[in-house]
DOKENU-682246 format. One record per residue: chain; x, y, z of N, C-alpha, C, O, CB in turn. Coordinates in Angstrom, 1 decimal, always signed. Glycine has a CB too. Layout:
BEGIN
<A; <X; Y; Z>; <X; Y; Z>; <X; Y; Z>; <X; Y; Z>; <X; Y; Z>>
...
END
This chain:
BEGIN
<A; <+101.6; +79.5; +110.8>; <+102.5; +79.9; +109.8>; <+101.8; +80.3; +108.6>; <+100.9; +79.6; +108.1>; <+103.6; +78.8; +109.6>>
<A; <+102.2; +81.4; +108.0>; <+101.6; +81.8; +106.7>; <+102.7; +82.0; +105.7>; <+103.7; +82.6; +105.9>; <+100.8; +83.2; +107.0>>
<A; <+102.5; +81.3; +104.6>; <+103.4; +81.5; +103.4>; <+102.6; +82.2; +102.3>; <+101.4; +82.1; +102.2>; <+104.0; +80.1; +103.0>>
<A; <+103.3; +82.8; +101.4>; <+102.7; +83.5; +100.3>; <+103.6; +83.4; +99.1>; <+104.8; +83.6; +99.2>; <+102.4; +84.9; +100.6>>
<A; <+103.1; +83.0; +97.9>; <+103.8; +83.0; +96.7>; <+103.2; +84.1; +95.8>; <+102.0; +84.3; +95.7>; <+103.7; +81.6; +96.0>>
<A; <+104.1; +84.9; +95.2>; <+103.6; +86.0; +94.3>; <+104.6; +86.4; +93.3>; <+105.8; +86.1; +93.4>; <+103.2; +87.2; +95.2>>
<A; <+104.1; +87.0; +92.3>; <+105.0; +87.6; +91.3>; <+105.3; +89.0; +91.6>; <+104.4; +89.8; +91.9>; <+104.4; +87.5; +89.8>>
<A; <+106.6; +89.4; +91.7>; <+107.0; +90.7; +92.2>; <+107.7; +91.4; +91.1>; <+108.6; +90.9; +90.4>; <+107.9; +90.6; +93.4>>
<A; <+107.3; +92.7; +90.8>; <+108.0; +93.5; +89.8>; <+108.7; +94.7; +90.5>; <+108.1; +95.6; +90.9>; <+107.0; +94.1; +88.8>>
<A; <+110.0; +94.5; +90.6>; <+110.8; +95.5; +91.3>; <+110.9; +96.8; +90.5>; <+110.9; +97.9; +91.1>; <+112.3; +95.0; +91.6>>
<A; <+111.1; +96.7; +89.2>; <+111.1; +97.9; +88.4>; <+110.6; +97.4; +87.0>; <+110.1; +96.3; +86.9>; <+112.5; +98.5; +88.3>>
<A; <+110.7; +98.3; +86.0>; <+110.2; +97.9; +84.7>; <+110.8; +96.7; +84.1>; <+110.2; +95.9; +83.3>; <+110.4; +99.1; +83.7>>
<A; <+112.1; +96.4; +84.4>; <+112.8; +95.3; +83.8>; <+112.9; +94.0; +84.7>; <+112.9; +92.9; +84.2>; <+114.2; +95.7; +83.5>>
<A; <+112.8; +94.2; +86.0>; <+113.0; +93.1; +86.9>; <+111.6; +92.5; +87.4>; <+110.9; +93.2; +88.1>; <+113.8; +93.5; +88.1>>
<A; <+111.3; +91.3; +87.1>; <+110.2; +90.6; +87.6>; <+110.6; +89.3; +88.1>; <+111.4; +88.6; +87.4>; <+109.0; +90.5; +86.5>>
<A; <+110.1; +88.8; +89.2>; <+110.5; +87.5; +89.8>; <+109.3; +86.9; +90.6>; <+108.3; +87.6; +91.0>; <+111.7; +87.7; +90.7>>
<A; <+109.4; +85.6; +90.7>; <+108.4; +84.9; +91.5>; <+109.0; +84.7; +92.9>; <+110.1; +84.2; +93.0>; <+108.0; +83.5; +90.9>>
<A; <+108.3; +85.1; +93.9>; <+108.7; +85.0; +95.3>; <+107.9; +84.0; +96.1>; <+106.7; +83.9; +95.9>; <+108.8; +86.4; +96.0>>
<A; <+108.5; +83.3; +97.0>; <+107.8; +82.4; +97.9>; <+108.4; +82.7; +99.3>; <+109.6; +82.5; +99.5>; <+108.1; +80.8; +97.5>>
<A; <+107.5; +83.2; +100.2>; <+108.0; +83.7; +101.4>; <+107.2; +83.1; +102.6>; <+106.1; +82.7; +102.4>; <+108.0; +85.2; +101.5>>
<A; <+107.8; +83.2; +103.8>; <+107.1; +83.0; +105.0>; <+106.8; +84.4; +105.5>; <+107.7; +85.2; +105.8>; <+107.9; +82.1; +106.1>>
<A; <+105.5; +84.7; +105.6>; <+105.1; +86.0; +106.0>; <+105.3; +86.3; +107.5>; <+104.8; +85.5; +108.4>; <+103.6; +86.3; +105.7>>
<A; <+106.0; +87.3; +107.9>; <+106.2; +87.7; +109.3>; <+105.4; +88.8; +109.7>; <+104.9; +88.9; +110.8>; <+107.7; +88.0; +109.5>>
<A; <+105.1; +89.7; +108.7>; <+104.3; +90.9; +109.0>; <+103.8; +91.4; +107.7>; <+104.4; +91.3; +106.7>; <+105.1; +92.0; +109.8>>
<A; <+102.6; +92.0; +107.7>; <+102.1; +92.6; +106.5>; <+101.1; +93.8; +106.9>; <+100.5; +93.7; +107.9>; <+101.4; +91.6; +105.6>>
<A; <+101.0; +94.7; +106.0>; <+100.0; +95.8; +106.1>; <+99.6; +96.2; +104.7>; <+99.9; +95.5; +103.8>; <+100.6; +97.0; +106.9>>
<A; <+98.9; +97.3; +104.6>; <+98.5; +97.7; +103.2>; <+99.6; +98.0; +102.3>; <+99.4; +97.9; +101.1>; <+97.6; +98.9; +103.4>>
<A; <+100.8; +98.4; +102.8>; <+101.9; +98.8; +101.9>; <+103.0; +97.8; +101.7>; <+103.6; +97.8; +100.7>; <+102.5; +100.1; +102.5>>
<A; <+103.2; +96.9; +102.7>; <+104.3; +96.0; +102.6>; <+104.0; +94.6; +103.1>; <+103.0; +94.4; +103.9>; <+105.5; +96.5; +103.4>>
<A; <+104.7; +93.6; +102.6>; <+104.7; +92.3; +103.2>; <+106.2; +92.0; +103.6>; <+107.1; +92.0; +102.8>; <+104.2; +91.2; +102.2>>
<A; <+106.4; +91.7; +104.9>; <+107.7; +91.4; +105.4>; <+107.8; +89.9; +105.6>; <+106.8; +89.3; +106.0>; <+108.1; +92.1; +106.7>>
<A; <+108.9; +89.3; +105.2>; <+109.0; +87.8; +105.4>; <+110.4; +87.3; +105.1>; <+111.3; +88.0; +104.6>; <+108.0; +87.2; +104.6>>
<A; <+110.5; +86.0; +105.3>; <+111.7; +85.3; +104.9>; <+111.5; +84.7; +103.5>; <+110.7; +83.9; +103.2>; <+112.0; +84.1; +106.0>>
<A; <+112.4; +85.2; +102.6>; <+112.4; +84.9; +101.2>; <+113.1; +83.5; +101.0>; <+114.3; +83.4; +101.2>; <+113.0; +86.0; +100.3>>
<A; <+112.3; +82.5; +100.7>; <+112.9; +81.2; +100.6>; <+113.9; +81.0; +99.5>; <+114.7; +80.1; +99.5>; <+111.8; +80.2; +100.4>>
<A; <+113.9; +81.9; +98.5>; <+114.9; +81.8; +97.4>; <+116.4; +81.9; +97.9>; <+117.3; +81.5; +97.2>; <+114.6; +82.8; +96.3>>
<A; <+116.5; +82.5; +99.1>; <+117.9; +82.6; +99.6>; <+118.3; +81.5; +100.5>; <+119.4; +81.5; +101.1>; <+118.0; +83.9; +100.4>>
<A; <+117.4; +80.5; +100.7>; <+117.7; +79.4; +101.6>; <+117.7; +78.1; +100.8>; <+117.0; +78.0; +99.8>; <+116.7; +79.3; +102.7>>
<A; <+118.5; +77.1; +101.2>; <+118.4; +75.8; +100.6>; <+117.2; +75.0; +101.2>; <+116.6; +75.5; +102.2>; <+119.8; +75.0; +100.8>>
<A; <+116.9; +73.8; +100.7>; <+115.8; +73.0; +101.2>; <+115.9; +72.7; +102.7>; <+114.9; +72.8; +103.4>; <+115.7; +71.7; +100.4>>
<A; <+117.1; +72.4; +103.1>; <+117.3; +72.0; +104.5>; <+117.0; +73.3; +105.4>; <+116.3; +73.1; +106.5>; <+118.7; +71.6; +104.8>>
<A; <+117.4; +74.4; +105.0>; <+117.2; +75.7; +105.8>; <+115.7; +76.0; +105.8>; <+115.2; +76.5; +106.8>; <+118.0; +76.8; +105.2>>
<A; <+115.0; +75.8; +104.6>; <+113.6; +76.1; +104.5>; <+112.8; +75.2; +105.5>; <+112.0; +75.7; +106.3>; <+113.1; +75.8; +103.1>>
<A; <+113.2; +73.9; +105.6>; <+112.5; +73.0; +106.5>; <+112.8; +73.4; +107.9>; <+111.9; +73.3; +108.8>; <+112.9; +71.6; +106.2>>
<A; <+114.0; +73.8; +108.2>; <+114.4; +74.2; +109.6>; <+113.6; +75.4; +110.0>; <+113.1; +75.5; +111.1>; <+115.9; +74.4; +109.6>>
<A; <+113.6; +76.5; +109.2>; <+112.9; +77.7; +109.5>; <+111.4; +77.4; +109.7>; <+110.8; +78.0; +110.6>; <+113.1; +78.8; +108.5>>
<A; <+110.8; +76.6; +108.9>; <+109.4; +76.2; +109.1>; <+109.2; +75.5; +110.4>; <+108.2; +75.7; +111.1>; <+108.9; +75.3; +107.9>>
<A; <+110.1; +74.6; +110.8>; <+110.0; +73.9; +112.0>; <+110.1; +74.8; +113.2>; <+109.4; +74.7; +114.2>; <+111.2; +72.8; +112.1>>
<A; <+111.1; +75.8; +113.1>; <+111.2; +76.8; +114.2>; <+109.9; +77.6; +114.4>; <+109.5; +77.8; +115.5>; <+112.4; +77.7; +113.9>>
<A; <+109.4; +78.0; +113.3>; <+108.1; +78.8; +113.3>; <+107.0; +78.0; +113.9>; <+106.2; +78.5; +114.7>; <+107.7; +79.3; +111.9>>
<A; <+106.8; +76.7; +113.5>; <+105.8; +75.9; +114.1>; <+106.0; +75.7; +115.6>; <+105.0; +75.7; +116.3>; <+105.7; +74.5; +113.4>>
<A; <+107.2; +75.5; +116.0>; <+107.5; +75.3; +117.4>; <+107.1; +76.6; +118.2>; <+106.6; +76.5; +119.3>; <+109.0; +74.9; +117.6>>
<A; <+107.5; +77.7; +117.6>; <+107.1; +79.0; +118.2>; <+105.6; +79.2; +118.4>; <+105.1; +79.5; +119.4>; <+107.7; +80.2; +117.4>>
<A; <+104.9; +78.8; +117.3>; <+103.4; +79.0; +117.3>; <+102.8; +78.0; +118.4>; <+101.9; +78.4; +119.1>; <+102.9; +78.7; +115.9>>
<A; <+103.4; +76.8; +118.5>; <+102.9; +75.9; +119.5>; <+103.2; +76.4; +120.9>; <+102.3; +76.3; +121.8>; <+103.5; +74.5; +119.3>>
<A; <+104.3; +77.0; +121.1>; <+104.7; +77.5; +122.4>; <+103.9; +78.7; +122.9>; <+103.6; +78.8; +124.1>; <+106.2; +78.0; +122.4>>
<A; <+103.4; +79.5; +122.0>; <+102.6; +80.7; +122.4>; <+101.1; +80.5; +122.2>; <+100.3; +81.4; +122.5>; <+103.1; +81.9; +121.7>>
<A; <+100.7; +79.3; +121.8>; <+99.3; +79.1; +121.5>; <+98.4; +79.4; +122.6>; <+97.3; +80.1; +122.4>; <+99.1; +77.7; +121.1>>
<A; <+98.7; +79.0; +123.8>; <+97.8; +79.3; +125.0>; <+97.7; +80.8; +125.3>; <+96.6; +81.2; +125.7>; <+98.3; +78.5; +126.2>>
<A; <+98.7; +81.5; +125.0>; <+98.7; +82.9; +125.3>; <+98.0; +83.7; +124.1>; <+97.2; +84.6; +124.4>; <+100.1; +83.5; +125.4>>
<A; <+98.1; +83.2; +122.9>; <+97.4; +83.7; +121.8>; <+95.9; +83.5; +122.0>; <+95.1; +84.5; +121.7>; <+97.9; +83.1; +120.5>>
<A; <+95.5; +82.3; +122.4>; <+94.1; +82.1; +122.6>; <+93.5; +83.0; +123.6>; <+92.4; +83.5; +123.5>; <+93.8; +80.6; +123.0>>
<A; <+94.3; +83.3; +124.7>; <+93.8; +84.1; +125.8>; <+93.9; +85.6; +125.5>; <+93.0; +86.4; +125.9>; <+94.6; +83.8; +127.0>>
<A; <+94.9; +86.1; +124.8>; <+95.2; +87.5; +124.8>; <+95.4; +88.2; +123.5>; <+95.7; +89.4; +123.4>; <+96.4; +87.8; +125.6>>
<A; <+95.3; +87.4; +122.4>; <+95.5; +88.0; +121.0>; <+94.4; +89.0; +120.8>; <+93.3; +88.8; +120.9>; <+95.6; +87.0; +119.9>>
<A; <+94.9; +90.2; +120.3>; <+93.9; +91.3; +119.9>; <+94.5; +92.0; +118.7>; <+95.7; +92.0; +118.5>; <+93.7; +92.3; +121.1>>
<A; <+93.6; +92.5; +117.9>; <+94.0; +93.3; +116.7>; <+93.5; +94.7; +116.9>; <+92.3; +94.9; +117.2>; <+93.5; +92.7; +115.3>>
<A; <+94.3; +95.7; +116.7>; <+94.0; +97.1; +116.9>; <+94.1; +97.8; +115.5>; <+95.1; +97.7; +114.8>; <+94.9; +97.7; +117.9>>
<A; <+93.1; +98.6; +115.2>; <+93.1; +99.4; +114.1>; <+94.0; +100.6; +114.3>; <+93.9; +101.3; +115.3>; <+91.6; +99.9; +113.7>>
<A; <+95.0; +100.8; +113.4>; <+96.0; +101.9; +113.6>; <+95.3; +103.3; +113.5>; <+95.8; +104.2; +114.1>; <+97.0; +101.8; +112.5>>
<A; <+94.2; +103.4; +112.8>; <+93.5; +104.7; +112.8>; <+92.9; +105.1; +114.1>; <+92.6; +106.2; +114.3>; <+92.5; +104.7; +111.7>>
<A; <+92.7; +104.1; +115.0>; <+92.1; +104.4; +116.3>; <+93.1; +104.6; +117.4>; <+92.8; +104.9; +118.5>; <+91.2; +103.3; +116.6>>
<A; <+94.4; +104.4; +117.0>; <+95.5; +104.7; +118.0>; <+95.7; +106.2; +118.1>; <+96.0; +106.8; +117.1>; <+96.8; +103.9; +117.7>>
<A; <+95.5; +106.7; +119.3>; <+95.6; +108.1; +119.5>; <+97.0; +108.6; +119.6>; <+97.4; +109.6; +119.0>; <+94.8; +108.5; +120.8>>
<A; <+97.8; +107.8; +120.3>; <+99.2; +108.2; +120.5>; <+100.0; +107.0; +120.9>; <+99.6; +106.2; +121.7>; <+99.4; +109.3; +121.6>>
<A; <+101.2; +106.8; +120.3>; <+102.1; +105.8; +120.7>; <+102.9; +106.2; +122.0>; <+103.5; +107.3; +122.0>; <+103.2; +105.4; +119.6>>
<A; <+102.7; +105.5; +123.1>; <+103.3; +105.9; +124.4>; <+104.7; +105.3; +124.6>; <+105.4; +105.7; +125.5>; <+102.4; +105.5; +125.5>>
<A; <+105.0; +104.2; +123.8>; <+106.3; +103.6; +124.0>; <+106.4; +102.4; +123.0>; <+105.4; +101.9; +122.6>; <+106.6; +103.1; +125.4>>
<A; <+107.7; +102.0; +122.7>; <+108.0; +100.9; +121.9>; <+109.2; +100.2; +122.4>; <+110.1; +100.8; +123.0>; <+108.1; +101.3; +120.4>>
<A; <+109.3; +98.9; +122.1>; <+110.5; +98.2; +122.5>; <+110.8; +97.0; +121.6>; <+109.8; +96.4; +121.1>; <+110.4; +97.7; +124.0>>
<A; <+112.0; +96.7; +121.3>; <+112.4; +95.5; +120.6>; <+113.3; +94.7; +121.6>; <+114.4; +95.2; +122.0>; <+113.2; +95.8; +119.3>>
<A; <+112.9; +93.5; +121.9>; <+113.7; +92.7; +122.9>; <+114.7; +91.9; +122.1>; <+114.3; +91.1; +121.2>; <+112.7; +91.8; +123.7>>
<A; <+116.0; +92.0; +122.4>; <+117.0; +91.3; +121.7>; <+117.0; +89.8; +122.0>; <+116.6; +89.4; +123.2>; <+118.4; +91.9; +121.9>>
<A; <+117.3; +89.0; +121.1>; <+117.5; +87.5; +121.4>; <+118.8; +87.3; +122.1>; <+119.6; +88.3; +122.2>; <+117.4; +86.7; +120.0>>
<A; <+119.0; +86.2; +122.6>; <+120.2; +85.9; +123.5>; <+121.5; +86.3; +122.8>; <+122.4; +86.8; +123.4>; <+120.2; +84.4; +123.9>>
<A; <+121.6; +85.9; +121.5>; <+122.9; +86.2; +120.8>; <+123.1; +87.7; +120.7>; <+124.3; +88.1; +120.7>; <+122.8; +85.6; +119.4>>
<A; <+122.1; +88.5; +120.5>; <+122.2; +90.0; +120.4>; <+122.6; +90.6; +121.7>; <+123.2; +91.7; +121.7>; <+121.0; +90.6; +119.9>>
<A; <+122.3; +90.0; +122.9>; <+122.6; +90.6; +124.2>; <+124.1; +90.6; +124.5>; <+124.6; +91.4; +125.2>; <+121.9; +89.8; +125.3>>
<A; <+124.8; +89.6; +123.9>; <+126.3; +89.5; +124.2>; <+127.1; +90.5; +123.5>; <+128.3; +90.6; +123.7>; <+126.8; +88.2; +123.8>>
END
């Protein structure tokens, strides 16, 4: 699990401190769960869920995790988003 705290300036007038659980990041964006929208109980629950997820896939990550440079990808041949159980219904 990776968390990040940072000062964010949305525009000239709006500046805020953010504390997030990072889900994805690249040179342009950081995607994550913004803890300011959750209460303490929810924060602990989401951290627990993430840790359980990481434990569950650890053996597969050790065996098959790879990082690919996007500049070396010649062509995207397909993409998929698999829905969670609630979304299937």
